[in-house]
C-alpha positions in Angstrom: -20.6 -13.1 -2.5 -22.4 -13.9 -5.0 -20.1 -11.8 -7.4 -21.5 -8.3 -5.6 -20.3 -5.4 -6.1 -20.6 -2.8 -2.6 -20.6 0.7 -3.5 -20.0 3.2 -0.4 -22.2 6.6 -0.9 -25.3 7.2 -2.8 -25.0 10.5 -4.4 -25.1 10.6 -8.1 -22.1 9.1 -9.1 -22.5 5.4 -7.0 -26.2 5.9 -8.1 -25.3 6.3 -11.8 -22.6 3.4 -11.5 -25.0 1.0 -9.7 -27.2 1.3 -12.4 -24.5 0.9 -15.5 -23.5 -2.5 -13.3 -27.1 -3.0 -12.2 -28.2 -2.5 -16.1 -25.9 -4.8 -17.0 -26.6 -8.4 -14.3 -24.7 -7.1 -11.9 -25.0 -8.1 -8.2 -25.0 -4.6 -6.5 -25.8 -3.0 -3.0 -25.4 0.4 -2.4 -25.0 1.6 1.0 -25.5 5.1 2.6 -25.1 6.4 5.9 -27.4 9.0 5.7 -31.6 8.6 5.9 -31.8 9.8 2.1 -30.0 9.9 -1.4 -28.8 12.5 -3.8 -25.1 13.2 -1.5 -24.7 17.0 -2.4 -27.8 16.8 -4.2 -30.0 16.9 -1.1 -33.0 18.4 -0.5 -34.2 19.6 3.2 -37.5 20.4 4.7 -37.5 23.1 7.1 -40.9 23.2 8.9 -43.2 23.8 6.4 -40.6 24.9 4.0 -37.9 23.1 1.1 -34.5 24.1 0.5 -32.4 23.0 -2.4 -29.7 23.0 0.2 -26.3 21.5 -2.0 -26.0 22.1 -5.4 -28.5 24.9 -7.5 -28.4 23.0 -10.7 -25.5 21.2 -13.4 -24.5 21.7 -16.7 -24.7 19.1 -19.7 -21.0 18.8 -21.7 -20.6 15.4 -22.0 -22.4 13.4 -25.3 -23.5 10.3 -23.3 -24.1 12.2 -20.3 -26.5 14.8 -22.1 -28.6 12.1 -23.8 -29.0 10.4 -20.4 -30.1 14.0 -19.2 -32.9 14.2 -22.3 -34.3 11.0 -21.5 -34.5 11.8 -17.4 -36.7 15.6 -18.6 -38.8 13.0 -20.6 -39.8 11.6 -17.7 -40.3 15.0 -15.5 -36.7 13.9 -13.4 -35.0 16.6 -15.2 -35.9 20.4 -16.4 -34.1 23.5 -18.1 -33.8 26.3 -15.1 -35.1 29.5 -17.0 -36.3 28.0 -20.3 -35.9 26.2 -23.4 -32.4 28.2 -24.4 -30.9 27.4 -20.6 -27.8 25.6 -20.3 -29.1 25.5 -16.5 -30.8 22.2 -15.5 -32.3 21.1 -12.6 -34.0 18.0 -10.6 -37.7 17.8 -10.3 -39.7 18.4 -8.0 -35.8 19.2 -6.8 -32.8 18.6 -6.9 -32.7 15.2 -5.0 -35.2 14.0 -7.4 -33.3 12.8 -9.7 -31.2 10.5 -7.4 -34.8 8.9 -6.4 -35.3 8.7 -9.5 -32.5 6.8 -9.9 -32.3 5.1 -6.6 -35.5 2.9 -7.7 -33.6 0.6 -9.8 -31.0 -0.5 -7.3 -30.9 -1.2 -3.7 -29.7 1.6 -1.6 -29.4 0.8 2.0 -30.2 4.2 3.3 -28.6 4.7 7.4 -26.4 2.4 7.0 -22.5 3.9 8.0 -19.7 2.1 7.2 -17.4 2.3 9.8 -14.8 0.0 7.9 -13.4 -1.6 4.8 -11.2 -4.6 5.1 -9.8 -6.9 2.7 -9.6 -10.1 3.7 -7.1 -13.5 3.3 -9.4 -14.5 1.0 -10.0 -12.0 -1.7 -12.8 -10.3 -1.4 -14.1 -7.2 1.0 -15.4 -7.5 4.3 -17.3 -3.7 5.3 -18.3 -3.7 9.2 -21.7 -1.2 8.6 -22.3 0.1 12.3 -25.5 -2.2 13.9 -25.7 -4.2 10.8 -24.5 -8.0 10.1 -20.7 -7.9 8.4 -21.2 -7.3 4.4 -18.9 -9.2 2.2 -18.4 -8.2 -1.4 -16.0 -9.1 -4.6 -15.7 -5.9 -5.5 -15.9 -2.0 -3.5 -16.3 1.0 -4.8 -15.8 4.3 -2.6 -18.1 7.2 -4.2 -17.7 8.8 -1.0 -15.9 11.9 -0.5 -12.0 10.8 -0.7 -10.7 11.4 3.0 -13.8 9.8 4.2 -12.8 6.9 2.2 -9.9 6.5 2.5 -10.6 6.8 7.1 -12.5 3.7 6.3 -9.6 2.2 4.6 -7.4 3.4 7.3 -9.7 1.6 10.2 -9.7 -1.7 7.9 -5.4 -1.8 7.5 -5.7 -1.5 3.7 -2.6 -0.4 2.2 -2.5 0.8 -1.2 -0.2 1.4 -3.7 2.3 4.1 -2.7 1.3 6.3 -5.7 -2.5 5.3 -5.8 -2.6 6.7 -2.1 -0.3 9.9 -2.5 -2.5 11.0 -5.3 -5.6 10.7 -3.6 -4.1 12.2 -0.1 -3.9 15.1 -2.5 -7.9 14.9 -2.9 -8.7 18.0 -0.6 -11.9 20.4 0.0 -13.3 23.3 0.2 -15.9 23.6 3.0 -19.8 25.4 2.8 -21.9 27.0 4.9 -25.9 26.5 3.7 -28.0 29.1 5.2 -31.7 28.4 5.3 -33.9 31.3 5.6 -37.8 30.6 5.7 -39.5 34.3 5.3 -43.4 35.4 6.0 -43.7 37.6 2.3 -41.8 37.0 -1.1 -38.2 37.5 -1.4 -36.0 40.2 -3.4 -34.2 37.7 -5.0 -34.4 37.3 -8.6 -35.9 34.0 -10.2 -32.5 33.1 -12.0 -30.8 33.4 -8.4 -27.6 35.5 -7.8 -24.4 34.7 -7.8 -21.5 36.8 -6.1 -17.6 37.0 -7.2 -16.8 38.4 -3.7 -17.9 39.4 -0.1 -19.6 36.3 1.9 -21.8 35.0 -0.3 -21.7 32.9 -3.3 -25.1 32.0 -4.5 -29.2 33.1 -3.0 -31.3 31.8 -4.6 -35.5 31.5 -3.7 -36.5 28.1 -3.7 -39.7 29.6 -4.5 -39.0 31.3 -7.2 -37.0 28.5 -8.4 -40.3 26.1 -8.4 -39.7 23.6 -5.7 -43.0 23.0 -3.9 -43.7 25.5 -1.0 -45.7 26.4 2.1 -44.1 29.3 2.7 -43.9 32.8 1.1 -39.8 32.4 0.6 -37.7 30.1 1.0 -34.2 31.1 0.5 -30.6 29.2 0.0 -27.8 31.0 0.7 -24.6 29.6 0.2 -21.9 31.1 1.6 -18.5 31.6 0.1 -15.1 29.3 0.7 -13.4 31.3 3.1 -16.4 32.8 4.7 -17.6 28.9 5.3 -13.8 28.2 6.0 -13.2 31.2 8.5 -17.0 30.6 10.2 -17.3 26.5 9.6 -17.1 26.3 13.3 -19.8 28.7 14.4 -22.7 28.6 15.5 -26.6 29.1 13.3 -26.9 32.2 15.3 -23.9 33.5 14.5 -23.4 32.9 11.0 -27.1 34.2 10.2 -25.9 37.7 12.7 -22.6 37.6 10.2 -24.7 37.3 7.4 -28.4 39.3 7.7 -27.1 42.9 7.1 -25.7 41.8 3.6 -28.9 40.3 2.9 -31.3 42.6 3.4 -31.1 44.4 -0.1 -32.1 40.6 -1.7 -35.0 40.2 1.6 -36.5 43.2 1.2 -38.9 44.2 3.9 -39.4 40.1 4.6 -39.0 39.3 7.9 -37.2 35.7 8.7 -39.3 33.7 10.4 -37.0 30.5 10.5 -33.8 29.2 10.1 -31.4 26.3 9.5 -27.8 26.2 8.5 -26.1 23.0 7.2 -22.4 22.3 6.9 -21.0 20.7 4.3 -17.6 19.7 5.0 -16.6 18.2 1.7 -18.7 21.0 -0.6 -16.5 21.2 -3.6 -12.7 19.9 -4.3 -9.9 21.8 -4.2 -7.8 19.7 -5.6 -9.3 16.7 -8.7 -7.1 13.5 -9.6 -5.6 13.5 -12.3 -7.9 10.3 -13.8 -11.7 10.6 -14.2 -12.0 7.2 -11.5 -9.3 5.2 -10.4 -9.7 1.1 -11.0 -7.6 -1.2 -8.9 -8.3 -4.4 -11.0 -6.0 -6.3 -8.3 -7.4 -5.5 -5.9 -11.3 -5.2 -6.8 -11.1 -1.8 -5.5 -12.4 1.8 -7.1 -13.0 5.5 -6.6 -15.3 7.9 -8.5 -17.3 11.6 -7.5 -16.5 14.7 -8.1 -13.1 14.9 -6.9 -11.9 12.5 -10.2 -15.0 13.8 -12.8 -14.4 17.2 -12.1 -16.0 19.6 -9.3 -19.7 19.7 -10.4 -22.8 17.4 -10.6 -21.6 16.3 -14.4 -18.3 15.5 -12.8 -19.4 13.5 -10.2 -22.0 11.4 -12.7 -19.2 11.4 -15.5 -17.0 9.6 -12.9 -19.3 7.4 -11.6 -19.7 6.0 -15.4 -15.9 5.8 -16.3 -15.5 3.1 -13.6 -19.1 1.5 -14.7 -17.2 0.9 -18.2 -13.6 -0.4 -16.4 -16.0 -2.5 -13.7 -18.0 -4.0 -16.8 -14.6 -5.3 -18.7 -14.5 -7.2 -14.6 -18.0 -8.6 -15.5 -17.3 -9.9 -18.9 -15.0 -12.1 -17.2 -17.0 -13.8 -14.9 
């Protein structure tokens, strides 16, 4: 084991946790089922266009996180969106850029889908990764969406304390459909994007106006509302497009949609968050972090990972 900590999930929470522990000299492995890092801060290429398909920006309130963001800004990994006085921050050159920068300093294994985790009788954790050798670790952290984390534990027949299990089962999520459109000319979407309080949309942004480098005249990300996404989650891309295009037309102007894609975020935003910033079961060497703990935003996920790092650091100090 070599005093290894395995973190499942390479979103902002897992990456910041890994960064903090690595800086303390710990051996850390981050397992990510996707081909890229960032989780819901991901960026997608469709044809000749690039889209921020998940989180569009983040805000900063926590002092320690603010210091990190300012540091990243100095390195060109983050920037204010909308001018020097704006409270909105984005990652550069796109939202996944921050995750990529953080991943450079930690051991991340992409395309590693965890099928099950098991508590071995020796006290260590065994992580079963599809198509890979079994990984053993002294500590295990689940930064993936809570329902996915619980499913992995269930396959490995891991029993949690009843109160812990009950609280984790309360962490449920809203889905979100993200529709991405390539246009043949500039759009009428405001440069700062547009948020909606009702109707089928929650958020519409033109990634060209946002500053994401493009080879297309316009690249529109449309986040459908919680209600619409829940009701049409299983609908086809064509069906979703046909339902929303009439209401979207005023923001497209005379532009023609030349290509489109649909991404389904099953675990887009926590509908109910855990009362704690993170969960650390010291007797099991098992932790949980993410936006279901810190709050349903990028900063919430980040501060949850940082909080868990402080808890695990106490364990490291005893070694």
